A tleap script that builds the chain and sets N, CA, C and O, in Angstrom:
source leaprc.protein.ff14SB
mol = sequence {
  NMET SER GLN GLU GLN ALA ALA VAL VAL PHE
  GLY VAL SER VAL ASN THR VAL GLY ARG TYR
  LEU ALA ARG ARG ARG THR THR GLY SER LEU
  ALA PRO THR ALA GLN ARG HIE GLY PRO THR
  PRO LYS LYS ARG GLN ARG LEU HIE ALA TRP
  LEU PRO GLY ARG LEU ALA THR ALA ALA ASP
  ALA THR LEU ALA GLU HIE ALA ALA ALA PHE
  ALA ALA GLU ALA GLY LEU ARG VAL SER LEU
  ALA THR MET SER ARG ALA ILE ALA SER LEU
  PRO ALA ASP ASP PRO GLY GLN ALA LEU THR
  PRO THR GLY ARG ARG ARG ARG PRO GLY ARG
  PRO LEU LYS GLN ARG CPRO
}
set mol.1.N position { 5.984 47.397 -20.957 }
set mol.1.CA position { 6.378 46.331 -21.822 }
set mol.1.C position { 5.479 45.179 -21.585 }
set mol.1.O position { 5.107 44.844 -20.460 }
set mol.2.N position { 5.065 44.445 -22.945 }
set mol.2.CA position { 4.488 43.548 -22.877 }
set mol.2.C position { 4.976 42.270 -22.499 }
set mol.2.O position { 6.195 42.099 -22.482 }
set mol.3.N position { 4.029 41.138 -22.126 }
set mol.3.CA position { 4.606 40.044 -21.428 }
set mol.3.C position { 5.604 39.410 -22.408 }
set mol.3.O position { 6.542 38.827 -21.866 }
set mol.4.N position { 5.577 39.416 -23.737 }
set mol.4.CA position { 6.223 38.554 -24.508 }
set mol.4.C position { 7.607 39.831 -24.430 }
set mol.4.O position { 8.579 39.224 -23.979 }
set mol.5.N position { 7.870 40.840 -24.617 }
set mol.5.CA position { 9.179 41.456 -24.351 }
set mol.5.C position { 9.744 41.188 -22.869 }
set mol.5.O position { 10.950 41.022 -22.690 }
set mol.6.N position { 8.733 41.150 -21.725 }
set mol.6.CA position { 9.537 40.940 -20.484 }
set mol.6.C position { 10.256 39.535 -20.743 }
set mol.6.O position { 11.369 39.258 -20.298 }
set mol.7.N position { 9.401 38.618 -21.588 }
set mol.7.CA position { 10.022 37.404 -21.442 }
set mol.7.C position { 11.121 37.151 -22.119 }
set mol.7.O position { 11.809 36.244 -21.651 }
set mol.8.N position { 11.595 37.786 -23.297 }
set mol.8.CA position { 12.630 38.116 -24.216 }
set mol.8.C position { 13.662 38.644 -22.972 }
set mol.8.O position { 14.630 37.932 -22.703 }
set mol.9.N position { 13.485 39.643 -22.374 }
set mol.9.CA position { 14.570 40.643 -21.755 }
set mol.9.C position { 14.916 39.482 -20.705 }
set mol.9.O position { 16.046 38.998 -20.773 }
set mol.10.N position { 14.081 39.033 -19.802 }
set mol.10.CA position { 14.597 37.905 -18.941 }
set mol.10.C position { 15.160 36.676 -19.089 }
set mol.10.O position { 15.941 36.116 -18.320 }
set mol.11.N position { 14.569 36.160 -20.471 }
set mol.11.CA position { 15.073 34.858 -20.845 }
set mol.11.C position { 14.313 33.771 -20.045 }
set mol.11.O position { 14.909 32.808 -19.563 }
set mol.12.N position { 12.794 33.980 -19.901 }
set mol.12.CA position { 12.070 33.154 -19.442 }
set mol.12.C position { 10.897 32.907 -20.669 }
set mol.12.O position { 10.937 33.499 -21.748 }
set mol.13.N position { 9.580 31.661 -20.185 }
set mol.13.CA position { 8.853 31.465 -20.847 }
set mol.13.C position { 7.618 32.929 -20.652 }
set mol.13.O position { 7.585 33.761 -19.746 }
set mol.14.N position { 6.650 32.791 -21.960 }
set mol.14.CA position { 5.768 33.739 -21.828 }
set mol.14.C position { 4.664 33.348 -20.252 }
set mol.14.O position { 4.043 34.113 -19.514 }
set mol.15.N position { 4.808 31.935 -20.237 }
set mol.15.CA position { 4.034 31.511 -19.336 }
set mol.15.C position { 4.201 31.759 -17.839 }
set mol.15.O position { 3.432 31.729 -16.878 }
set mol.16.N position { 5.576 32.031 -18.019 }
set mol.16.CA position { 6.262 32.266 -16.631 }
set mol.16.C position { 6.059 34.067 -15.937 }
set mol.16.O position { 5.965 34.472 -14.778 }
set mol.17.N position { 6.054 34.718 -17.146 }
set mol.17.CA position { 6.106 36.014 -17.018 }
set mol.17.C position { 4.599 36.029 -16.480 }
set mol.17.O position { 4.452 36.853 -15.577 }
set mol.18.N position { 3.083 35.093 -16.924 }
set mol.18.CA position { 2.519 35.269 -16.625 }
set mol.18.C position { 2.117 35.097 -15.043 }
set mol.18.O position { 1.382 35.747 -14.300 }
set mol.19.N position { 2.955 33.898 -14.857 }
set mol.19.CA position { 2.643 33.512 -13.469 }
set mol.19.C position { 3.213 34.343 -12.358 }
set mol.19.O position { 2.539 34.510 -11.342 }
set mol.20.N position { 4.545 34.941 -12.488 }
set mol.20.CA position { 5.080 36.308 -11.948 }
set mol.20.C position { 3.994 37.032 -11.938 }
set mol.20.O position { 3.638 37.150 -10.766 }
set mol.21.N position { 2.977 37.817 -12.962 }
set mol.21.CA position { 2.333 38.557 -12.976 }
set mol.21.C position { 0.907 38.249 -11.791 }
set mol.21.O position { 0.472 39.057 -10.970 }
set mol.22.N position { 0.473 37.006 -12.016 }
set mol.22.CA position { -0.283 36.611 -11.018 }
set mol.22.C position { -0.137 36.584 -9.796 }
set mol.22.O position { -1.146 36.691 -9.098 }
set mol.23.N position { 1.269 36.419 -9.127 }
set mol.23.CA position { 1.261 36.010 -7.955 }
set mol.23.C position { 1.381 37.713 -7.318 }
set mol.23.O position { 1.036 38.180 -6.233 }
set mol.24.N position { 1.997 38.319 -8.472 }
set mol.24.CA position { 2.512 39.860 -7.633 }
set mol.24.C position { 1.394 40.362 -7.432 }
set mol.24.O position { 1.271 41.227 -6.565 }
set mol.25.N position { -0.002 39.807 -8.412 }
set mol.25.CA position { -1.614 40.673 -8.308 }
set mol.25.C position { -2.435 40.128 -6.687 }
set mol.25.O position { -3.263 40.841 -6.120 }
set mol.26.N position { -1.986 38.743 -6.153 }
set mol.26.CA position { -2.410 38.003 -5.196 }
set mol.26.C position { -2.024 38.514 -4.036 }
set mol.26.O position { -2.761 39.006 -3.182 }
set mol.27.N position { -0.154 38.330 -3.978 }
set mol.27.CA position { 0.072 38.534 -3.185 }
set mol.27.C position { 1.029 39.783 -2.574 }
set mol.27.O position { 1.505 40.075 -1.477 }
set mol.28.N position { 1.026 40.315 -3.863 }
set mol.28.CA position { 1.476 41.876 -3.693 }
set mol.28.C position { 3.406 41.180 -3.617 }
set mol.28.O position { 4.202 42.070 -3.319 }
set mol.29.N position { 3.835 40.230 -3.781 }
set mol.29.CA position { 5.098 40.514 -4.346 }
set mol.29.C position { 5.570 39.209 -5.162 }
set mol.29.O position { 4.828 38.341 -5.622 }
set mol.30.N position { 6.781 39.262 -5.225 }
set mol.30.CA position { 7.131 37.920 -6.258 }
set mol.30.C position { 7.838 37.143 -5.661 }
set mol.30.O position { 8.416 36.333 -6.385 }
set mol.31.N position { 8.064 37.058 -4.362 }
set mol.31.CA position { 8.795 36.345 -3.468 }
set mol.31.C position { 8.097 34.947 -3.489 }
set mol.31.O position { 6.900 34.805 -3.241 }
set mol.32.N position { 9.013 33.853 -3.832 }
set mol.32.CA position { 8.315 32.612 -3.679 }
set mol.32.C position { 7.469 32.050 -2.495 }
set mol.32.O position { 7.927 32.320 -1.385 }
set mol.33.N position { 6.374 31.353 -2.525 }
set mol.33.CA position { 5.519 31.082 -1.528 }
set mol.33.C position { 6.385 29.931 -0.697 }
set mol.33.O position { 7.281 29.372 -1.329 }
set mol.34.N position { 6.154 29.529 0.760 }
set mol.34.CA position { 6.675 28.677 1.896 }
set mol.34.C position { 6.398 27.196 1.129 }
set mol.34.O position { 5.302 26.989 0.609 }
set mol.35.N position { 7.441 26.209 1.098 }
set mol.35.CA position { 6.763 24.923 0.422 }
set mol.35.C position { 6.674 24.292 1.704 }
set mol.35.O position { 7.483 24.827 2.462 }
set mol.36.N position { 5.952 23.269 2.327 }
set mol.36.CA position { 5.619 22.821 3.060 }
set mol.36.C position { 4.827 21.566 2.552 }
set mol.36.O position { 3.823 21.778 1.872 }
set mol.37.N position { 5.126 20.523 2.775 }
set mol.37.CA position { 4.710 19.212 2.655 }
set mol.37.C position { 4.169 18.378 3.891 }
set mol.37.O position { 4.939 17.897 4.722 }
set mol.38.N position { 3.122 18.275 3.938 }
set mol.38.CA position { 2.805 17.334 4.636 }
set mol.38.C position { 2.725 18.206 6.611 }
set mol.38.O position { 3.340 19.250 6.826 }
set mol.39.N position { 2.113 17.690 7.435 }
set mol.39.CA position { 2.627 18.224 8.957 }
set mol.39.C position { 3.510 18.212 9.094 }
set mol.39.O position { 4.351 17.722 8.340 }
set mol.40.N position { 3.821 19.146 10.881 }
set mol.40.CA position { 5.447 19.487 10.649 }
set mol.40.C position { 5.871 18.247 11.683 }
set mol.40.O position { 4.986 17.794 12.408 }
set mol.41.N position { 6.878 17.835 11.737 }
set mol.41.CA position { 7.594 16.527 12.153 }
set mol.41.C position { 7.474 16.806 14.008 }
set mol.41.O position { 8.530 16.868 14.636 }
set mol.42.N position { 6.177 16.949 14.724 }
set mol.42.CA position { 6.274 16.936 16.029 }
set mol.42.C position { 6.565 16.204 17.030 }
set mol.42.O position { 6.806 16.581 18.177 }
set mol.43.N position { 6.542 14.831 16.495 }
set mol.43.CA position { 6.879 13.594 17.111 }
set mol.43.C position { 8.554 13.613 16.799 }
set mol.43.O position { 9.242 13.143 17.704 }
set mol.44.N position { 9.146 14.034 15.796 }
set mol.44.CA position { 10.732 13.282 15.704 }
set mol.44.C position { 11.475 15.197 16.542 }
set mol.44.O position { 12.562 15.581 16.973 }
set mol.45.N position { 10.432 15.666 16.403 }
set mol.45.CA position { 11.134 17.166 17.264 }
set mol.45.C position { 11.546 16.721 18.672 }
set mol.45.O position { 12.663 16.895 19.160 }
set mol.46.N position { 10.303 16.013 19.372 }
set mol.46.CA position { 10.299 15.722 20.608 }
set mol.46.C position { 11.177 14.603 21.019 }
set mol.46.O position { 11.807 14.604 22.076 }
set mol.47.N position { 11.198 13.559 20.064 }
set mol.47.CA position { 12.075 12.448 20.054 }
set mol.47.C position { 13.552 12.810 19.879 }
set mol.47.O position { 14.363 12.067 20.433 }
set mol.48.N position { 13.992 13.828 19.198 }
set mol.48.CA position { 15.142 14.307 19.399 }
set mol.48.C position { 16.053 15.408 20.672 }
set mol.48.O position { 17.226 15.610 20.987 }
set mol.49.N position { 14.839 15.845 21.051 }
set mol.49.CA position { 15.083 16.650 22.432 }
set mol.49.C position { 15.158 15.471 23.385 }
set mol.49.O position { 15.957 15.619 24.310 }
set mol.50.N position { 14.586 14.505 23.350 }
set mol.50.CA position { 14.675 13.456 24.542 }
set mol.50.C position { 15.401 12.466 24.559 }
set mol.50.O position { 15.467 11.765 25.569 }
set mol.51.N position { 16.228 12.149 23.247 }
set mol.51.CA position { 16.978 11.035 23.143 }
set mol.51.C position { 18.497 11.741 23.860 }
set mol.51.O position { 18.649 11.203 24.957 }
set mol.52.N position { 19.171 12.340 23.696 }
set mol.52.CA position { 20.668 12.929 24.314 }
set mol.52.C position { 20.386 12.355 25.727 }
set mol.52.O position { 21.083 11.378 25.999 }
set mol.53.N position { 19.647 12.691 26.535 }
set mol.53.CA position { 19.528 12.722 28.107 }
set mol.53.C position { 19.213 11.052 28.416 }
set mol.53.O position { 19.720 10.433 29.352 }
set mol.54.N position { 18.107 10.382 27.252 }
set mol.54.CA position { 18.180 9.289 27.609 }
set mol.54.C position { 19.700 8.035 26.866 }
set mol.54.O position { 19.945 6.829 26.850 }
set mol.55.N position { 20.119 8.898 26.536 }
set mol.55.CA position { 21.342 7.997 25.992 }
set mol.55.C position { 22.397 8.228 26.770 }
set mol.55.O position { 23.463 7.816 26.312 }
set mol.56.N position { 22.438 8.853 27.988 }
set mol.56.CA position { 23.401 9.040 28.930 }
set mol.56.C position { 23.116 8.472 30.008 }
set mol.56.O position { 24.023 8.016 30.703 }
set mol.57.N position { 22.015 8.389 30.324 }
set mol.57.CA position { 21.270 7.229 31.119 }
set mol.57.C position { 21.545 5.976 31.121 }
set mol.57.O position { 21.990 5.227 31.990 }
set mol.58.N position { 21.155 5.795 29.789 }
set mol.58.CA position { 20.705 3.942 29.178 }
set mol.58.C position { 21.563 4.100 28.056 }
set mol.58.O position { 20.865 4.336 27.070 }
set mol.59.N position { 22.698 4.075 27.794 }
set mol.59.CA position { 23.525 4.159 26.634 }
set mol.59.C position { 23.177 2.350 26.137 }
set mol.59.O position { 23.012 2.030 24.960 }
set mol.60.N position { 23.148 1.813 26.766 }
set mol.60.CA position { 23.377 -0.147 26.725 }
set mol.60.C position { 21.938 -0.443 26.226 }
set mol.60.O position { 21.941 -1.364 25.410 }
set mol.61.N position { 20.653 0.097 26.491 }
set mol.61.CA position { 19.228 -0.144 26.127 }
set mol.61.C position { 19.283 -0.718 24.827 }
set mol.61.O position { 20.120 -0.493 23.953 }
set mol.62.N position { 18.223 -1.546 24.787 }
set mol.62.CA position { 17.845 -2.253 23.422 }
set mol.62.C position { 16.719 -0.907 22.961 }
set mol.62.O position { 16.176 -0.148 23.763 }
set mol.63.N position { 16.569 -0.884 21.457 }
set mol.63.CA position { 15.829 -0.102 20.854 }
set mol.63.C position { 14.363 -0.133 21.137 }
set mol.63.O position { 13.661 0.802 20.750 }
set mol.64.N position { 13.771 -1.306 21.889 }
set mol.64.CA position { 12.811 -1.848 22.403 }
set mol.64.C position { 12.666 -0.982 23.650 }
set mol.64.O position { 11.733 -0.251 23.985 }
set mol.65.N position { 13.900 -1.267 24.292 }
set mol.65.CA position { 13.626 -0.606 25.670 }
set mol.65.C position { 13.363 1.039 25.554 }
set mol.65.O position { 12.468 1.517 26.252 }
set mol.66.N position { 14.018 1.770 24.814 }
set mol.66.CA position { 14.083 2.847 24.249 }
set mol.66.C position { 12.796 3.684 23.819 }
set mol.66.O position { 12.374 4.748 24.273 }
set mol.67.N position { 12.347 2.941 22.891 }
set mol.67.CA position { 11.056 2.981 22.656 }
set mol.67.C position { 9.896 3.183 23.867 }
set mol.67.O position { 9.200 4.183 24.041 }
set mol.68.N position { 9.897 1.842 24.709 }
set mol.68.CA position { 9.008 1.873 25.742 }
set mol.68.C position { 9.124 2.986 26.419 }
set mol.68.O position { 8.119 3.595 26.784 }
set mol.69.N position { 10.894 3.600 26.801 }
set mol.69.CA position { 10.452 4.544 27.702 }
set mol.69.C position { 9.785 5.850 27.020 }
set mol.69.O position { 8.921 6.552 27.545 }
set mol.70.N position { 10.306 6.013 25.869 }
set mol.70.CA position { 9.740 7.443 25.099 }
set mol.70.C position { 8.357 7.406 25.493 }
set mol.70.O position { 7.877 8.327 26.154 }
set mol.71.N position { 7.586 6.262 25.082 }
set mol.71.CA position { 6.168 5.863 25.238 }
set mol.71.C position { 5.560 6.463 26.877 }
set mol.71.O position { 4.754 7.334 27.203 }
set mol.72.N position { 6.289 5.638 27.517 }
set mol.72.CA position { 6.158 6.051 29.009 }
set mol.72.C position { 6.359 7.726 29.291 }
set mol.72.O position { 5.579 8.445 29.916 }
set mol.73.N position { 7.293 8.018 28.818 }
set mol.73.CA position { 7.641 9.698 29.403 }
set mol.73.C position { 6.695 10.614 28.664 }
set mol.73.O position { 5.967 11.366 29.312 }
set mol.74.N position { 6.653 10.590 26.989 }
set mol.74.CA position { 6.076 11.409 26.141 }
set mol.74.C position { 4.575 11.050 25.654 }
set mol.74.O position { 3.798 11.885 25.192 }
set mol.75.N position { 4.286 9.657 25.833 }
set mol.75.CA position { 3.167 9.523 26.121 }
set mol.75.C position { 2.551 9.289 23.849 }
set mol.75.O position { 1.497 9.209 23.218 }
set mol.76.N position { 3.889 9.285 23.579 }
set mol.76.CA position { 3.666 8.947 21.893 }
set mol.76.C position { 4.444 7.367 21.909 }
set mol.76.O position { 5.325 6.933 22.651 }
set mol.77.N position { 3.837 6.843 20.962 }
set mol.77.CA position { 4.630 5.303 20.686 }
set mol.77.C position { 5.540 5.907 19.492 }
set mol.77.O position { 5.019 6.741 18.751 }
set mol.78.N position { 6.929 5.503 19.272 }
set mol.78.CA position { 7.577 5.304 17.567 }
set mol.78.C position { 7.758 3.876 17.758 }
set mol.78.O position { 7.604 3.251 18.807 }
set mol.79.N position { 8.127 3.402 16.537 }
set mol.79.CA position { 8.345 2.207 15.690 }
set mol.79.C position { 10.147 2.205 16.487 }
set mol.79.O position { 10.750 3.181 16.934 }
set mol.80.N position { 10.697 0.495 16.414 }
set mol.80.CA position { 11.920 0.283 16.326 }
set mol.80.C position { 12.275 1.288 15.262 }
set mol.80.O position { 12.455 2.381 15.801 }
set mol.81.N position { 12.439 1.337 13.991 }
set mol.81.CA position { 12.959 1.738 12.815 }
set mol.81.C position { 13.248 3.285 13.222 }
set mol.81.O position { 14.369 3.795 13.219 }
set mol.82.N position { 11.616 4.168 13.694 }
set mol.82.CA position { 11.717 5.182 14.271 }
set mol.82.C position { 13.083 5.553 15.067 }
set mol.82.O position { 13.822 6.453 14.666 }
set mol.83.N position { 13.360 4.771 16.249 }
set mol.83.CA position { 13.814 5.204 16.980 }
set mol.83.C position { 15.468 4.727 16.756 }
set mol.83.O position { 16.472 5.075 17.378 }
set mol.84.N position { 15.324 3.903 15.745 }
set mol.84.CA position { 16.867 3.555 15.614 }
set mol.84.C position { 17.444 4.821 14.551 }
set mol.84.O position { 18.585 5.274 14.638 }
set mol.85.N position { 16.389 5.301 13.512 }
set mol.85.CA position { 16.913 6.611 12.722 }
set mol.85.C position { 17.240 7.703 13.455 }
set mol.85.O position { 18.217 8.356 13.087 }
set mol.86.N position { 16.386 8.178 14.804 }
set mol.86.CA position { 16.604 9.148 15.559 }
set mol.86.C position { 18.063 9.169 15.983 }
set mol.86.O position { 18.806 10.150 16.022 }
set mol.87.N position { 18.362 7.795 16.319 }
set mol.87.CA position { 19.700 7.575 17.208 }
set mol.87.C position { 20.976 7.905 16.054 }
set mol.87.O position { 21.975 8.539 16.391 }
set mol.88.N position { 20.820 7.493 14.974 }
set mol.88.CA position { 21.573 7.434 13.721 }
set mol.88.C position { 21.573 8.942 13.865 }
set mol.88.O position { 22.636 9.407 14.278 }
set mol.89.N position { 20.620 9.781 13.615 }
set mol.89.CA position { 20.765 10.697 13.082 }
set mol.89.C position { 21.447 12.234 14.250 }
set mol.89.O position { 21.545 13.406 13.888 }
set mol.90.N position { 21.758 11.738 15.445 }
set mol.90.CA position { 22.393 12.483 16.301 }
set mol.90.C position { 23.508 12.914 15.899 }
set mol.90.O position { 24.021 12.107 15.124 }
set mol.91.N position { 24.467 14.331 16.169 }
set mol.91.CA position { 25.165 14.214 15.534 }
set mol.91.C position { 26.208 13.667 16.779 }
set mol.91.O position { 25.993 13.403 17.962 }
set mol.92.N position { 27.720 13.620 15.745 }
set mol.92.CA position { 28.894 13.053 16.294 }
set mol.92.C position { 29.191 13.466 17.685 }
set mol.92.O position { 28.426 14.377 18.001 }
set mol.93.N position { 30.031 13.139 18.665 }
set mol.93.CA position { 30.232 13.378 19.980 }
set mol.93.C position { 31.541 13.899 20.125 }
set mol.93.O position { 31.841 14.656 21.048 }
set mol.94.N position { 32.453 13.468 19.113 }
set mol.94.CA position { 33.586 13.791 19.109 }
set mol.94.C position { 33.850 14.498 17.099 }
set mol.94.O position { 33.818 13.879 16.035 }
set mol.95.N position { 34.046 15.735 17.353 }
set mol.95.CA position { 34.085 16.332 15.995 }
set mol.95.C position { 35.192 15.612 14.922 }
set mol.95.O position { 35.034 15.679 13.703 }
set mol.96.N position { 36.395 14.878 15.596 }
set mol.96.CA position { 37.192 14.205 14.618 }
set mol.96.C position { 36.493 12.994 14.152 }
set mol.96.O position { 36.992 12.583 13.104 }
set mol.97.N position { 35.538 12.309 14.563 }
set mol.97.CA position { 34.758 11.675 14.200 }
set mol.97.C position { 34.047 11.575 13.120 }
set mol.97.O position { 33.539 10.610 12.549 }
set mol.98.N position { 34.081 12.998 12.851 }
set mol.98.CA position { 33.154 13.181 11.367 }
set mol.98.C position { 33.431 13.545 10.212 }
set mol.98.O position { 32.778 14.311 9.502 }
set mol.99.N position { 34.846 12.775 9.870 }
set mol.99.CA position { 35.018 12.284 8.686 }
set mol.99.C position { 35.773 10.753 8.917 }
set mol.99.O position { 36.296 10.316 9.942 }
set mol.100.N position { 35.630 10.134 7.613 }
set mol.100.CA position { 36.127 9.025 7.518 }
set mol.100.C position { 37.735 8.738 7.810 }
set mol.100.O position { 38.283 9.771 8.193 }
set mol.101.N position { 38.504 7.763 7.740 }
set mol.101.CA position { 40.048 7.819 7.586 }
set mol.101.C position { 40.074 8.587 5.881 }
set mol.101.O position { 40.925 9.463 5.724 }
set mol.102.N position { 39.314 8.303 4.879 }
set mol.102.CA position { 39.322 8.647 3.587 }
set mol.102.C position { 39.527 10.129 3.172 }
set mol.102.O position { 40.068 10.525 2.139 }
set mol.103.N position { 38.832 11.096 4.474 }
set mol.103.CA position { 38.670 12.291 4.436 }
set mol.103.C position { 37.081 12.557 3.728 }
set mol.103.O position { 36.723 13.660 3.312 }
set mol.104.N position { 36.315 11.437 3.693 }
set mol.104.CA position { 34.645 11.417 3.408 }
set mol.104.C position { 33.758 12.207 4.679 }
set mol.104.O position { 33.893 11.772 5.823 }
set mol.105.N position { 33.033 13.146 4.470 }
set mol.105.CA position { 32.050 13.163 5.565 }
set mol.105.C position { 31.356 11.878 5.941 }
set mol.105.O position { 31.048 11.020 5.112 }
set mol.106.N position { 31.112 11.787 7.318 }
set mol.106.CA position { 30.536 10.479 7.780 }
set mol.106.C position { 29.093 10.951 7.873 }
set mol.106.O position { 28.815 12.134 7.675 }
set mol.107.N position { 28.011 9.878 8.225 }
set mol.107.CA position { 27.089 9.976 8.587 }
set mol.107.C position { 26.660 9.931 9.787 }
set mol.107.O position { 26.811 8.973 10.545 }
set mol.108.N position { 25.849 11.411 10.152 }
set mol.108.CA position { 25.753 11.285 11.637 }
set mol.108.C position { 25.256 10.357 12.274 }
set mol.108.O position { 24.185 9.874 11.906 }
set mol.109.N position { 26.000 9.837 13.512 }
set mol.109.CA position { 25.203 8.436 14.729 }
set mol.109.C position { 25.782 7.273 14.233 }
set mol.109.O position { 25.888 6.215 14.854 }
set mol.110.N position { 26.096 7.461 13.274 }
set mol.110.CA position { 27.141 6.086 12.331 }
set mol.110.C position { 28.462 5.994 13.017 }
set mol.110.O position { 29.303 6.880 12.860 }
set mol.111.N position { 28.729 4.684 13.967 }
set mol.111.CA position { 30.133 4.532 13.981 }
set mol.111.C position { 31.025 4.414 13.436 }
set mol.111.O position { 30.867 3.784 12.390 }
set mol.112.N position { 32.470 4.896 13.731 }
set mol.112.CA position { 33.490 4.877 12.664 }
set mol.112.C position { 34.351 3.539 12.628 }
set mol.112.O position { 35.008 3.125 13.583 }
set mol.113.N position { 34.261 2.987 11.507 }
set mol.113.CA position { 34.643 1.539 11.534 }
set mol.113.C position { 36.284 2.142 11.489 }
set mol.113.O position { 36.881 3.158 11.131 }
set mol.114.N position { 36.651 0.444 12.266 }
set mol.114.CA position { 38.063 0.922 12.554 }
set mol.114.C position { 39.043 -0.419 11.273 }
set mol.114.O position { 38.924 -1.637 11.404 }
set mol.115.N position { 39.587 0.002 10.581 }
set mol.115.CA position { 40.385 -1.341 10.082 }
set mol.115.C position { 41.171 -1.857 10.844 }
set mol.115.O position { 41.665 -1.318 11.835 }
set mol.116.N position { 41.447 -3.449 10.278 }
set mol.116.CA position { 42.284 -4.039 11.065 }
set mol.116.C position { 43.361 -4.066 10.888 }
set mol.116.O position { 44.102 -4.648 11.680 }
savepdb mol mol.pdb
quit
């Protein structure tokens, strides 16, 4: 079957058929390639692994104190904004806190606001 006929049968453009054929020639498969943008986030992974233990021992510490402790223990410096985002992205301790009073999903790490 020609590329034009394949495009009509599958409902795609002729250029798409050509790209699929080129991918099949180079990789031997039509499977999509893995999309990766930038380096792997190693610092964030280490910070997320370190934070629960730190918060269990020093929950009342400031962001600056957490960042200094992480730099001392892991040897990596993080900004206060990075530390804040990492703490906010931790999962909720109480599964019941995962929903707001109106039933919407709550962003992880955010405290549940109480109505007066």
